[in-house]
N, C-alpha and C positions, 0 to 999 in steps of 0.2 A: 435663307431666302435665295440661295444660289442654285442654278440648274447646271441641271446637268452641269568692134574693136576695130573701131576704125578711127582714123586720124581726125583731128579737129577740122582740118581743111575739108576732108571728105564729108564731115557732118554738115559744114556750112553749105557745101555744094548740094548735098541731098536735101537740105532744108529749102534751098532756093528752087530746086526742081520739083519738090513735093509741097509747095507752099499752100497754105490755106488762106482764103480771102474772106473779107467781110463784104457782104452784099447788102445793099439797101433795097429790100423787096418786101412785098406784103403777100401774105397767104402761103408762104413756104413753110414746110414742116420744121419742127424744132429739133428733130432727132438727127444726130450725126454719128456715123459708124466709122471708126478709125482702126486700121490694122497697126498693131504696136508690137515691138519686140521686147519681151520681158528680160529680166536680169539673167535668167537661166538659159537664154538663147531661143526659147520658144516664142512663137508668134500667136498673139491672141487678138480678139476683136473687142475694142471698147465701144460701148454705147453711151453717148453723151446726150442728155436732153435738157432743154431749158423750159421753164414754166414762168412766163412773164407775169401771169396773174398772181401766182404765189411768190414770185420773185425768188426763184430757187433754181439750182442746177443739180443734176444727178449724173453720176458716172458709174458704170458697172462693167465688170469683166471677169473672166474665169482664169484662174491660175493654172499652171501646169499640173498641179496635184488635184485639180477638180474643185478647189475652194472657190466659191463665188464671192467676190468683193464688191460692195456697193458703197458709194460715197455720196452724200448729199450736202450741199451748201445752201443754208437757209439765210438769205440776205436780210429778210425782214427781222429776224430775231438774232442775227449775228451768231448763229450756231452751226457747227458742222458735225456730221454723224458718219461714223464708219461702221459698217456691218460686215461680218465674215460668216459665211455658212460653210462650215468645215465638215468634210465627209467623216463619219464616225467609223470606228473600228468595231464592227459587229461581233467579231470573234472574241473581243475583250469586254463585251457587255455594254458597249456604247450604243446610243441611238443611231439612226441612219445618218443624221448630221447633227452638228452642234453649232448653235448660233451665239455670236458675241456681238455686242454693240458698245462702241466707245463714242462719247459725246464731249465736245470741247468748244471753246469760243472760236468763232470765225473772225480772223483779223483782216485788215485792209491789204489789198494787193496779193491775196493768196490765190485768187482765181478771177477771171474776167466776169463782168456783170452778166446777169441772165439775159438782158436785152441784146447784148453783143453776142452772147453764145447762140441765141436763137437765129442770128443772121450768118453764122459761120458755115461755110461750105468748102469742100475740098475739090481741087482741080483733078486729082488723080486718086480715086477711092481705093485702088489696088496697091498704092504705095505702102511700104512698111516704114513707119515713122519712128524717129528717135528724137528725144527731147533736146532742145537747144541748151537748156541749163539743168544741171543736176544739183538740186538743192540738198543741203545737209540733212542727216538723219535727226529726227526730233525724238527725244526721250520723254515719255509721259508716264508719270506714276498716277495710276487711277485708284485713288484711295476712298472714293465715295460711290455708293450704289444709287441708281436712279429708279424711282417707283414708276413703272410703266403706266399705271392707271391714273396717275396724277401729273403726268409730264406734258399735258397738252399746252399749258401756259409757257413752257420752256420752248417747245417747237411743235407745230402741228404735224410734222413729219415723223416724229419719234414713234407714234403708235403703229403706223404702217411699216416702218422700217424695222422696228425692234420687237414686234409681237412674238416672234419665234424665240427671242432671247430674253423673255420676260424676267428670268432670274439672273441674267448676266448682262446688265446694262451699267456701264461704269463712266465716271467722270473724275475730274481733278478737284482737289480742295480749293485751289486758287480760282478756278472757274466758278465754283459754287459761291464763293465770297462775292465775286463780281455780280452774279445773277441775283443774290440776296440783296445787294445794294440797289439793284434795279427794281426790286419789289417782288421778285419771284417767291412763292410760298416755300418755306423751308421744309415742309412736310414731304416734298418731292424727294428729298435726299436722305440717305442713311449712311453714316460713317462705317467703314469697314474696319476689321481688326488692324492693328498697327502695321503699317508697311513702310514707314519712313523713319528717319533718325537711326536708332539701333533696332533693326528688324527682329521680331521675335519668332519669325518663321523662316525655314530654309527655302531656298529656291527649289522649285518642283523638279528640276533636272537632277538635283542631288538627293532627293527624297526617295527612299526605296519603297515605302509602304504606300500603296495606291489609295488608301483611305485616310491618309494624314493630310491636314491642311498645309498649304505651302504657297509660295509666291510664284505665280505663273507669268510668263512673258509671251507676248505675241507680236510678231513683226509683219508689216505689209508695206508695199510700195505702190504709189500711184505713178506708174511708169511714164505716162504722157497725159498732160492736161494743159489747157490754155490758161496761163497764169497772168499774162499782161497784154494790154493792147499796144500795137505799134502805130505810130503817127507819122505821116508823110507831110511834106510842105509843098504848097503850090502857089502860083501867082496868077492873078487875073490880068486882063488886058491893060489895066492901069499900072501894073507892077506891084500891086498890093499883095503881100504874102498872107497865107492862112494855113492852118493845119487841118488834117482830116484823118480819120481812122482808116488804115490801109492793111491791117493784118494783125496777127497775134504772135506772141512769144510763147513757146511751149516749155514746160518744166517737168521734172521728175522729182519726187520727194518721198522719202521713207519715214515710217513711223514705228516706234518700238514702245509697246505698252507693257507696263508691269502692274499686276493686280492680284489680290488675294482670291484663292479658291478654297473651299472647305475640304476638298479632297483632290489628290493628284489625278484621280481618274478623269477629272475634267480638264486635264492639261497634258495629255499623253504626248503631244508633239514636243514637249520640253524634256523628254527623257534623254539621258546621256547616250551618245553614240560611240 
C-alpha cells in the first residue's frame, strides 16, 4: 500500500529588538510571514496561519534543498500533522516529488492557541528571527499506516494535507491506542511490518539493493514557532494587580521519524555518504 552562532546574550538582545506582539483587534488577517534562519545557515520565509473557526494553526516553509514542509496543529482533535514534499531524483526513476505524512497526538503547550496566533503581529517584518528556546530532538517510530479515505474522523485536515502522500501516511502505535480509546474506528489503521524490538529489516542507508524493503528515517525541524504565551503584570489606580497577554515565546524543535518502506527506492536520502 506504500507509494512511491551567536551568544545567548545576543539572542536575548535580538529577541527584544525583533519582538512580536499580541494585538487585540478585529478584522485583521490571520497570516503571519516570518523570516527565519535555518540550521544550515540559509534564510527562509515561514508562513503561519490561524483558523479560529476550525481551531487550527498551520506553518509552512521551504528548506534549502527545495523540500516543502507543512505542519498543522488541529486543536479540536488534538492531532498534529507533518507533511514533506521532497523533490525526486528523476534520473533515478523517481517522480517529480515524493510526499510523506506523519501524524501524532498534539500535546498541551506545544504551540500557542489559534485565537492567540490570529492576533500575532511583528514590529519588524524584515528581521531574521532565531528561536528563544531550542527544544530537544523527538524520536518517533511510525509503525502504523493511516488509510487516507477513512481518516476524516481522526482530523478533517488529513485529506487536504496528505492526499499526495496517499500511500505514505504514518503514525505511532501508542497514538493509535489513544485514539481507539477515544472511539476512533480501528479500520483507519494498518500495522506495518515489524519495526520495533528486534527489527527484521536493515536501515535503508545500509541496504544496497534499491528494491529491498528497509527502515527509512526522515528528519525535519520546525526552526521557529510560537510555543508559549508570555504574561505581564499591571496594576490599576487602586493598586490591584492583574495579568495580561503581552507576547510570545518562540521555540525550535526537531523530529526524527523511522518507518518501513517496501523498497529503498522510496528512501534515497538515506543512502550512505
